Rosetta silent file (secondary structure, phi, psi, omega in degrees, C-alpha in Angstrom):
SEQUENCE: MPLEKLTRAQLMGDKRSAGANVAYVKFLRGLDPGEGGRTTTEDQKVSRQTIKARLKKAADDLGMGIKFHRAPSNEVIFEVTSKG
SCORE:     score description
SCORE:     0.000 S_00000001
   1 L     0.000  126.485  179.117  -35.476 -104.635  -48.056 S_00000001
   2 L   -73.271  161.031  179.292  -39.212 -105.209  -47.662 S_00000001
   3 L   -69.277  144.840 -179.007  -41.708 -102.606  -48.724 S_00000001
   4 L  -133.199  133.118  176.931  -42.701 -100.158  -46.043 S_00000001
   5 L   -77.210  136.685  175.571  -45.748  -97.829  -45.967 S_00000001
   6 L  -120.820  141.550  179.769  -44.974  -94.143  -45.336 S_00000001
   7 L   -81.951  169.837  179.060  -47.399  -91.488  -44.255 S_00000001
   8 H   -62.282  -40.767 -176.774  -47.637  -88.084  -46.001 S_00000001
   9 H   -65.580  -39.253  174.781  -45.873  -86.487  -43.051 S_00000001
  10 H   -65.245  -38.215  177.814  -42.993  -89.009  -43.381 S_00000001
  11 H   -71.670  -27.095  179.833  -42.665  -88.266  -47.073 S_00000001
  12 H   -83.009  -26.066 -175.006  -42.555  -84.526  -46.400 S_00000001
  13 L   -86.783 -161.983  179.294  -40.030  -84.877  -43.544 S_00000001
  14 L   -70.190  112.825 -179.436  -36.492  -86.042  -43.110 S_00000001
  15 H   -65.860  -31.048  175.956  -36.297  -89.267  -45.104 S_00000001
  16 H   -63.712  -34.675 -178.211  -33.365  -90.568  -43.079 S_00000001
  17 H   -96.329   -6.139 -178.438  -35.307  -90.658  -39.859 S_00000001
  18 H   -57.511  -48.177 -178.459  -38.694  -91.696  -41.340 S_00000001
  19 H   -63.149  -37.832 -178.839  -37.849  -95.449  -41.092 S_00000001
  20 H   -67.672  -42.698 -175.407  -36.537  -95.040  -37.551 S_00000001
  21 H   -66.057  -25.454  176.240  -39.672  -93.144  -36.478 S_00000001
  22 H   -60.911  -45.478 -177.808  -41.911  -96.026  -37.651 S_00000001
  23 H   -64.805  -34.577  176.582  -40.280  -98.270  -35.071 S_00000001
  24 H   -68.178  -38.710  177.335  -40.948  -95.684  -32.348 S_00000001
  25 H   -63.398  -47.655  179.971  -44.540  -95.314  -33.409 S_00000001
  26 H   -61.829  -39.691 -179.036  -45.042  -99.079  -33.339 S_00000001
  27 H   -68.450  -45.974 -176.342  -43.534  -99.343  -29.852 S_00000001
  28 H   -66.739  -32.234 -179.508  -45.508  -96.462  -28.388 S_00000001
  29 H   -57.994  -30.352 -179.980  -48.771  -97.771  -29.878 S_00000001
  30 L   -85.451    3.581 -178.366  -48.529 -100.733  -27.560 S_00000001
  31 L  -105.387  145.984  174.915  -48.209  -98.651  -24.383 S_00000001
  32 L  -108.466  161.075  177.527  -50.955  -97.305  -22.097 S_00000001
  33 L   -52.634  133.811 -179.911  -50.692  -94.232  -19.825 S_00000001
  34 L    97.669  -15.243  174.943  -48.436  -94.946  -16.908 S_00000001
  35 L   -95.841  159.090 -178.693  -46.276  -97.438  -18.971 S_00000001
  36 E  -158.888 -158.717 -177.659  -43.027  -96.467  -20.569 S_00000001
  37 E  -156.263  174.847  175.060  -39.734  -97.676  -21.835 S_00000001
  38 E  -145.364  148.127  174.401  -35.958  -97.335  -21.751 S_00000001
  39 E  -152.515  172.227 -176.261  -33.244  -97.443  -24.322 S_00000001
  40 E  -125.678  158.404  178.222  -29.653  -96.500  -24.676 S_00000001
  41 H   -66.617  -26.200  176.162  -27.647  -94.443  -27.120 S_00000001
  42 H   -68.651  -43.474  177.869  -25.574  -97.595  -27.769 S_00000001
  43 H   -65.265  -40.809 -175.239  -28.649  -99.599  -28.753 S_00000001
  44 H   -85.686  -20.431 -178.450  -30.105  -96.900  -30.961 S_00000001
  45 L    59.520   32.076  173.007  -26.690  -95.709  -32.372 S_00000001
  46 L  -140.147  173.011  179.503  -27.803  -92.109  -32.190 S_00000001
  47 L   -72.294  161.832  177.972  -27.552  -89.341  -29.621 S_00000001
  48 H   -62.473  -35.998  176.439  -29.801  -88.997  -26.628 S_00000001
  49 H   -61.837  -41.236  179.437  -31.274  -85.752  -28.095 S_00000001
  50 H   -68.746  -39.271  177.078  -32.172  -87.654  -31.266 S_00000001
  51 H   -60.438  -49.367 -175.606  -33.905  -90.466  -29.331 S_00000001
  52 H   -63.345  -41.353  178.861  -35.924  -87.939  -27.362 S_00000001
  53 H   -63.465  -43.558  175.816  -36.849  -86.025  -30.602 S_00000001
  54 H   -63.178  -40.584  177.845  -37.951  -89.210  -32.303 S_00000001
  55 H   -65.848  -39.858  177.237  -40.014  -90.292  -29.269 S_00000001
  56 H   -60.955  -44.216  179.610  -41.657  -86.827  -29.129 S_00000001
  57 H   -60.097  -50.518  178.611  -42.467  -86.943  -32.815 S_00000001
  58 H   -59.622  -41.897  178.698  -43.940  -90.460  -32.562 S_00000001
  59 H   -62.312  -44.498  177.920  -45.987  -89.441  -29.523 S_00000001
  60 H   -58.145  -45.751 -178.451  -47.281  -86.351  -31.348 S_00000001
  61 H   -60.420  -31.481 -178.336  -48.168  -88.498  -34.376 S_00000001
  62 H   -98.186    1.850  177.083  -50.231  -90.769  -32.133 S_00000001
  63 L    71.843   29.798  175.281  -51.801  -87.957  -30.104 S_00000001
  64 L  -100.719  155.077  166.536  -49.986  -89.109  -26.927 S_00000001
  65 E   -94.141  153.110  178.406  -48.313  -87.316  -24.098 S_00000001
  66 E  -141.810  139.834 -179.693  -44.772  -88.329  -23.108 S_00000001
  67 E  -127.961  136.403 -179.901  -42.686  -87.539  -20.068 S_00000001
  68 E  -101.543  136.378  177.629  -38.953  -88.126  -19.763 S_00000001
  69 E   -98.765  157.891  176.390  -37.465  -89.314  -16.502 S_00000001
  70 L   -59.532  135.449 -177.884  -34.049  -88.596  -15.094 S_00000001
  71 L  -153.805  162.424  176.141  -31.564  -91.078  -16.430 S_00000001
  72 L   -56.176  157.979 -174.416  -27.797  -91.700  -16.943 S_00000001
  73 L   -62.650  -14.967 -178.013  -26.326  -89.677  -19.882 S_00000001
  74 L  -107.364    7.724 -179.009  -26.403  -92.717  -22.199 S_00000001
  75 E  -124.079  155.346  170.866  -29.998  -93.687  -21.458 S_00000001
  76 E  -129.043  121.196  179.025  -33.461  -92.408  -22.144 S_00000001
  77 E  -117.924  129.939 -175.555  -36.326  -93.396  -19.837 S_00000001
  78 E  -137.550  164.907 -175.559  -39.854  -92.253  -20.697 S_00000001
  79 E  -140.041  134.284  175.675  -43.436  -92.628  -19.661 S_00000001
  80 E   -79.116  125.776 -179.857  -46.733  -92.300  -21.649 S_00000001
  81 E   -97.866  -25.469  177.400  -48.840  -89.682  -19.871 S_00000001
  82 E  -156.868  155.990 -179.798  -52.004  -89.763  -22.043 S_00000001
  83 L  -121.786  128.933 -179.898  -53.352  -91.643  -24.986 S_00000001
  84 L   -85.583    0.000    0.000  -55.159  -89.977  -27.843 S_00000001
């Protein structure tokens, strides 16, 4: 496993999800307002609620706004609404 930098917030939070949240932060960092993404519970291997929580946390960490769109029960579709 390669070395991975963790923020103070990640060290204080849930260590199981810290690594997963890094991937969400990296993805969101490349988006501008009006852009978004889609994923499935099968791809992420976690519940829809967990995906949304991770996206919200990553957006908060980046000072971004995020809006969730209506989607099938196994999908999460989201849009960046503002960039900090």
